[in-house]
LUMVEX-50508 format. One record per residue (C-alpha): residue in three letters; z, y, x. Coordinates in steps of 0.25 Angstrom, whole numbers. Example, Ala and Ser with C-alpha at 12.3 -4.5 7.8 and 13.67 -1.06 7.14 Angstrom:
2
+-----+-------+-------+-------+
|   r |    up | north |  east |
+-----+-------+-------+-------+
| ALA |    31 |   -18 |    49 |
| SER |    29 |    -4 |    55 |
+-----+-------+-------+-------+
//
This chain:
336
+-----+-------+-------+-------+
|   r |    up | north |  east |
+-----+-------+-------+-------+
| MET |    13 |   -64 |   -28 |
| SER |    20 |   -68 |   -40 |
| ALA |    34 |   -63 |   -38 |
| ILE |    30 |   -50 |   -31 |
| ARG |    21 |   -47 |   -44 |
| HIS |    35 |   -50 |   -51 |
| LEU |    48 |   -44 |   -42 |
| LEU |    35 |   -32 |   -42 |
| ALA |    35 |   -33 |   -58 |
| VAL |    51 |   -32 |   -59 |
| ALA |    49 |   -16 |   -51 |
| ALA |    38 |   -12 |   -61 |
| VAL |    48 |   -16 |   -73 |
| THR |    61 |   -10 |   -67 |
| ALA |    53 |     1 |   -63 |
| CYS |    49 |     1 |   -76 |
| ALA |    61 |    -2 |   -85 |
| ALA |    69 |    10 |   -75 |
| ALA |    58 |    20 |   -81 |
| LEU |    59 |    15 |   -95 |
| SER |    76 |    13 |   -98 |
| ALA |    73 |    30 |   -92 |
| GLN |    63 |    33 |  -100 |
| THR |    71 |    24 |  -115 |
| ARG |    80 |    36 |  -115 |
| THR |    74 |    48 |  -119 |
| GLU |    67 |    40 |  -131 |
| THR |    68 |    45 |  -145 |
| VAL |    80 |    51 |  -149 |
| SER |    82 |    44 |  -160 |
| THR |    83 |    30 |  -154 |
| PRO |    87 |    33 |  -139 |
| PRO |    93 |    20 |  -130 |
| SER |   109 |    22 |  -126 |
| THR |   109 |    25 |  -111 |
| GLU |   118 |    13 |  -110 |
| ASP |   104 |     4 |  -113 |
| SER |    98 |    11 |  -102 |
| ALA |   109 |     9 |   -93 |
| VAL |   108 |    -6 |   -95 |
| ARG |    94 |    -9 |   -95 |
| GLN |    95 |     1 |   -83 |
| ALA |   106 |   -11 |   -80 |
| GLN |    95 |   -20 |   -80 |
| LEU |    86 |   -15 |   -73 |
| LYS |    96 |   -14 |   -59 |
| ARG |    94 |   -30 |   -63 |
| THR |    81 |   -33 |   -63 |
| PHE |    81 |   -23 |   -51 |
| GLU |    89 |   -32 |   -44 |
| GLN |    81 |   -45 |   -47 |
| PHE |    68 |   -37 |   -43 |
| ARG |    74 |   -35 |   -29 |
| ALA |    82 |   -47 |   -26 |
| LYS |    68 |   -55 |   -30 |
| LEU |    62 |   -49 |   -21 |
| ALA |    71 |   -48 |   -10 |
| VAL |    70 |   -64 |   -10 |
| LEU |    54 |   -63 |   -12 |
| ALA |    52 |   -54 |     0 |
| GLY |    61 |   -63 |     9 |
| ARG |    51 |   -73 |     4 |
| MET |    38 |   -65 |     8 |
| GLU |    45 |   -62 |    20 |
| SER |    44 |   -75 |    27 |
| SER |    28 |   -78 |    22 |
| ASP |    20 |   -83 |    31 |
| ASP |     7 |   -73 |    22 |
| PRO |     9 |   -58 |    29 |
| LYS |     6 |   -53 |    17 |
| GLN |    20 |   -59 |    10 |
| ARG |    26 |   -54 |    23 |
| GLU |    23 |   -40 |    20 |
| LYS |    26 |   -39 |     7 |
| ALA |    39 |   -43 |    10 |
| LYS |    41 |   -30 |    19 |
| ALA |    37 |   -24 |     5 |
| MET |    47 |   -31 |    -2 |
| ARG |    59 |   -28 |     9 |
| ALA |    53 |   -12 |     8 |
| ALA |    54 |   -12 |    -5 |
| LEU |    68 |   -20 |    -5 |
| LYS |    73 |   -11 |     4 |
| GLU |    70 |     4 |    -3 |
| ALA |    76 |    -3 |   -14 |
| SER |    91 |    -3 |    -8 |
| ASP |    87 |     9 |    -3 |
| ARG |    84 |    18 |   -13 |
| ALA |    96 |    11 |   -21 |
| VAL |    87 |     4 |   -31 |
| GLU |    97 |    -4 |   -37 |
| ASN |   110 |     8 |   -36 |
| LYS |   100 |    19 |   -47 |
| PHE |   100 |    10 |   -56 |
| ASP |   116 |     8 |   -57 |
| SER |   115 |    23 |   -56 |
| ILE |   106 |    27 |   -72 |
| VAL |   115 |    13 |   -75 |
| LEU |   128 |    23 |   -72 |
| ALA |   121 |    35 |   -78 |
| LEU |   117 |    26 |   -91 |
| LYS |   129 |    21 |   -92 |
| SER |   134 |    36 |   -91 |
| ARG |   143 |    43 |  -102 |
| GLY |   134 |    51 |  -112 |
| ALA |   122 |    49 |  -104 |
| ASP |   111 |    50 |  -114 |
| GLN |   118 |    62 |  -116 |
| ASN |   117 |    67 |  -102 |
| LEU |   105 |    73 |   -98 |
| ASP |   111 |    73 |   -84 |
| VAL |   113 |    59 |   -82 |
| LEU |   101 |    56 |   -89 |
| ASN |    93 |    65 |   -78 |
| GLN |   100 |    55 |   -69 |
| VAL |    96 |    43 |   -76 |
| VAL |    81 |    49 |   -76 |
| ARG |    82 |    54 |   -61 |
| GLU |    87 |    38 |   -54 |
| ASN |    79 |    31 |   -65 |
| LYS |    66 |    39 |   -59 |
| GLU |    70 |    34 |   -46 |
| LEU |    73 |    22 |   -48 |
| ARG |    60 |    21 |   -52 |
| ASP |    55 |    25 |   -41 |
| ASP |    61 |    15 |   -32 |
| LEU |    57 |     5 |   -39 |
| ARG |    42 |    10 |   -41 |
| ARG |    44 |    12 |   -24 |
| LEU |    50 |    -4 |   -22 |
| ILE |    37 |    -8 |   -33 |
| SER |    28 |     2 |   -23 |
| LEU |    34 |    -5 |   -10 |
| LEU |    33 |   -21 |   -17 |
| THR |    16 |   -15 |   -20 |
| GLN |    12 |    -8 |    -9 |
| ASP |    -2 |    -9 |    -7 |
| ASP |    -3 |   -11 |    10 |
| ARG |   -20 |   -10 |     9 |
| ASP |   -18 |     4 |    13 |
| LYS |   -10 |     1 |    25 |
| GLN |   -21 |   -12 |    28 |
| LEU |   -32 |    -3 |    27 |
| LYS |   -28 |     8 |    37 |
| ASP |   -24 |    -2 |    47 |
| ARG |   -36 |   -11 |    44 |
| ARG |   -45 |     4 |    48 |
| GLU |   -37 |     7 |    58 |
| GLU |   -37 |    -8 |    62 |
| ALA |   -54 |    -9 |    63 |
| LEU |   -56 |     4 |    67 |
| LYS |   -49 |     3 |    80 |
| LEU |   -58 |   -10 |    82 |
| LEU |   -69 |    -2 |    78 |
| GLU |   -67 |     9 |    88 |
| THR |   -63 |    -3 |    99 |
| LEU |   -79 |   -10 |    94 |
| LYS |   -87 |     3 |    98 |
| GLU |   -80 |     6 |   109 |
| LEU |   -88 |   -10 |   113 |
| ARG |  -100 |    -8 |   108 |
| ASP |  -102 |     6 |   115 |
| LYS |   -95 |    -3 |   129 |
| GLN |  -107 |   -14 |   125 |
| ALA |  -116 |    -4 |   124 |
| ARG |  -114 |     2 |   135 |
| ALA |  -113 |   -12 |   144 |
| GLN |  -128 |   -14 |   137 |
| ALA |  -135 |    -3 |   141 |
| LEU |  -130 |    -3 |   156 |
| THR |  -135 |   -17 |   157 |
| GLU |  -148 |   -11 |   152 |
| LEU |  -148 |    -1 |   162 |
| GLY |  -147 |   -11 |   174 |
| ARG |  -139 |    -1 |   183 |
| LYS |  -126 |   -10 |   187 |
| ASP |  -126 |   -23 |   192 |
| ALA |  -125 |   -36 |   183 |
| ARG |  -112 |   -36 |   186 |
| ASP |  -106 |   -24 |   183 |
| LEU |  -113 |   -26 |   171 |
| VAL |  -104 |   -39 |   168 |
| LYS |   -92 |   -33 |   170 |
| ASP |   -96 |   -22 |   161 |
| GLN |  -100 |   -33 |   152 |
| LYS |   -89 |   -41 |   153 |
| LYS |   -79 |   -28 |   150 |
| VAL |   -84 |   -27 |   134 |
| THR |   -85 |   -42 |   135 |
| ASP |   -70 |   -43 |   136 |
| GLN |   -68 |   -31 |   126 |
| THR |   -77 |   -37 |   114 |
| LYS |   -69 |   -51 |   115 |
| ASP |   -56 |   -44 |   116 |
| LEU |   -61 |   -38 |   103 |
| ARG |   -66 |   -49 |    96 |
| ASP |   -51 |   -57 |   101 |
| LYS |   -45 |   -44 |    92 |
| LEU |   -54 |   -48 |    82 |
| ASP |   -45 |   -62 |    78 |
| ARG |   -32 |   -57 |    77 |
| PRO |   -25 |   -58 |    67 |
| SER |   -25 |   -46 |    55 |
| LYS |   -14 |   -43 |    41 |
| ASP |   -28 |   -39 |    38 |
| THR |   -35 |   -51 |    32 |
| ASP |   -46 |   -44 |    28 |
| LEU |   -48 |   -35 |    40 |
| ALA |   -47 |   -50 |    48 |
| LYS |   -58 |   -54 |    42 |
| LYS |   -65 |   -42 |    45 |
| MET |   -61 |   -43 |    58 |
| GLN |   -66 |   -58 |    59 |
| ALA |   -80 |   -52 |    57 |
| ILE |   -82 |   -41 |    63 |
| LYS |   -76 |   -51 |    77 |
| ARG |   -88 |   -59 |    73 |
| PRO |   -99 |   -46 |    82 |
| VAL |   -90 |   -43 |    90 |
| GLY |   -87 |   -59 |    94 |
| ASP |  -105 |   -59 |    94 |
| ALA |  -104 |   -48 |   104 |
| ASN |   -96 |   -53 |   114 |
| VAL |  -103 |   -65 |   115 |
| GLU |  -117 |   -58 |   119 |
| GLN |  -107 |   -48 |   128 |
| LYS |  -103 |   -61 |   136 |
| ASN |  -119 |   -66 |   137 |
| ALA |  -121 |   -52 |   141 |
| GLU |  -110 |   -53 |   155 |
| SER |  -117 |   -66 |   152 |
| LYS |  -131 |   -61 |   155 |
| LEU |  -129 |   -49 |   166 |
| GLY |  -120 |   -60 |   176 |
| LYS |  -134 |   -65 |   176 |
| ASP |  -141 |   -53 |   178 |
| ASP |  -149 |   -51 |   166 |
| LYS |  -147 |   -39 |   161 |
| ASP |  -156 |   -39 |   149 |
| GLY |  -149 |   -53 |   144 |
| ALA |  -135 |   -44 |   147 |
| SER |  -143 |   -32 |   139 |
| ASP |  -148 |   -40 |   125 |
| SER |  -133 |   -47 |   125 |
| GLN |  -126 |   -35 |   126 |
| GLY |  -134 |   -29 |   115 |
| ARG |  -131 |   -39 |   105 |
| ALA |  -117 |   -37 |   110 |
| VAL |  -118 |   -23 |   105 |
| ALA |  -122 |   -24 |    93 |
| LYS |  -113 |   -34 |    88 |
| LEU |  -103 |   -24 |    90 |
| ASP |  -111 |   -14 |    82 |
| GLU |  -109 |   -24 |    71 |
| ALA |   -95 |   -26 |    72 |
| ILE |   -93 |   -12 |    71 |
| LYS |  -101 |   -12 |    58 |
| ASP |   -93 |   -21 |    55 |
| LEU |   -80 |   -15 |    57 |
| GLU |   -86 |     0 |    52 |
| ASP |   -88 |    -8 |    40 |
| LEU |   -75 |   -13 |    39 |
| VAL |   -68 |     0 |    43 |
| ARG |   -80 |     8 |    33 |
| GLN |   -72 |    -1 |    19 |
| THR |   -57 |    -1 |    24 |
| ARG |   -57 |    15 |    25 |
| GLN |   -66 |    14 |    12 |
| GLU |   -54 |     3 |     5 |
| GLU |   -44 |    15 |    11 |
| GLN |   -49 |    26 |     5 |
| GLU |   -54 |    19 |   -10 |
| ARG |   -37 |    17 |   -11 |
| ARG |   -34 |    30 |    -9 |
| LEU |   -42 |    34 |   -20 |
| GLN |   -36 |    26 |   -28 |
| ASP |   -22 |    29 |   -23 |
| LEU |   -26 |    45 |   -27 |
| LEU |   -32 |    39 |   -40 |
| ALA |   -19 |    31 |   -45 |
| ARG |   -13 |    44 |   -39 |
| ALA |   -19 |    54 |   -47 |
| LYS |   -18 |    45 |   -61 |
| LYS |    -3 |    42 |   -58 |
| MET |    -2 |    61 |   -58 |
| LEU |    -9 |    61 |   -70 |
| ASP |    -2 |    50 |   -78 |
| VAL |    13 |    57 |   -72 |
| GLU |     6 |    71 |   -78 |
| LYS |     3 |    66 |   -91 |
| GLU |    14 |    59 |   -94 |
| ILE |    21 |    71 |   -89 |
| GLN |    13 |    80 |   -98 |
| THR |    18 |    71 |  -109 |
| GLY |    34 |    72 |  -105 |
| ALA |    31 |    85 |  -108 |
| GLU |    26 |    85 |  -121 |
| VAL |    35 |    74 |  -127 |
| SER |    48 |    85 |  -120 |
| TYR |    39 |    99 |  -127 |
| ARG |    38 |    92 |  -143 |
| ASP |    53 |    86 |  -143 |
| LEU |    60 |   101 |  -135 |
| LEU |    50 |   105 |  -148 |
| LYS |    58 |    99 |  -159 |
| VAL |    72 |   103 |  -154 |
| LYS |    66 |   116 |  -150 |
| GLY |    78 |   126 |  -150 |
| THR |    90 |   116 |  -146 |
| ASN |    94 |   109 |  -132 |
| PRO |    83 |    98 |  -128 |
| THR |    90 |    83 |  -128 |
| VAL |    92 |    73 |  -114 |
| GLU |    81 |    68 |  -118 |
| GLN |    71 |    80 |  -120 |
| ALA |    78 |    84 |  -107 |
| ALA |    75 |    70 |  -100 |
| LYS |    61 |    69 |  -107 |
| ALA |    60 |    86 |  -100 |
| THR |    67 |    80 |   -86 |
| GLY |    55 |    69 |   -84 |
| TRP |    60 |    57 |   -90 |
| ARG |    49 |    53 |   -96 |
| SER |    40 |    54 |   -87 |
| GLY |    47 |    46 |   -77 |
| SER |    47 |    35 |   -86 |
| TRP |    32 |    37 |   -90 |
| THR |    29 |    39 |   -75 |
| THR |    36 |    24 |   -71 |
| CYS |    30 |    14 |   -81 |
| GLY |    17 |    19 |   -86 |
| THR |    20 |    14 |  -100 |
| ALA |    33 |    21 |  -109 |
| ARG |    31 |    25 |  -120 |
| ARG |    25 |    39 |  -123 |
| ARG |    28 |    48 |  -136 |
+-----+-------+-------+-------+
//
């Protein structure tokens, strides 16, 4: 896992550096970095990205052959990230920015600089997408699958419980022949056994597997009581059979309660994760609004200083949101 963290760090640094390379070209006129220097930095970033991609491919190959299902799932995310990089032609975008920065008079050409800004933003978006693919949390899907599986099992358990309760009621009424009562009970007994066996099936969700083992115990106990009821009905001991059937109903009720608790806990975690996601989105919107406001104030002050003259390339770049884009990427860019 340390190798994964290292690769993610490289990707994050690459994304941040790509933003800062654009930002440095909008610093004050007194100390302007040359577009040639920026082109060199972009070329270095491209080499860093190439190394990152190569290491990612190697690591994905190793994890694909792992015995750990989680490692194999992570390898799928890596392959998806590699495919995304290829489909989006990330390396070509590095080259395009370098060529634009090396073009003659780039630092004074607003069209060229706007092109660099646009392609830089696209590149940063691509890198963010790759980082997202590599860091994606499949917890939401896992919780959804767990809830759906638990609800299906809950429905089956309730049906079995109702069937067992009806079988008990028929036994207590005493209107049916004992052989017919045995047949009715055997059907419920066999269905309960099938359900108990299903609870032993392996699951990728280890937490769910543990919960199912806990639920299996009362289901197994109910199945034992059902078999006892069959045996007693075979001996025409309807009172004893009814008692066993009642205990089977109680055990199934216990399993139902445990399963309902699992569904409730799963839903609660899903709701909490949705809330955290909404809070994160709201915070991001607030941060962006603050950046936009700050960028607008900087542009306004600069334009006031040169009132009556045409805005410089730097001022025009600020007005198009150049610096705002840089801030959004890293969150650590300097503000004036």
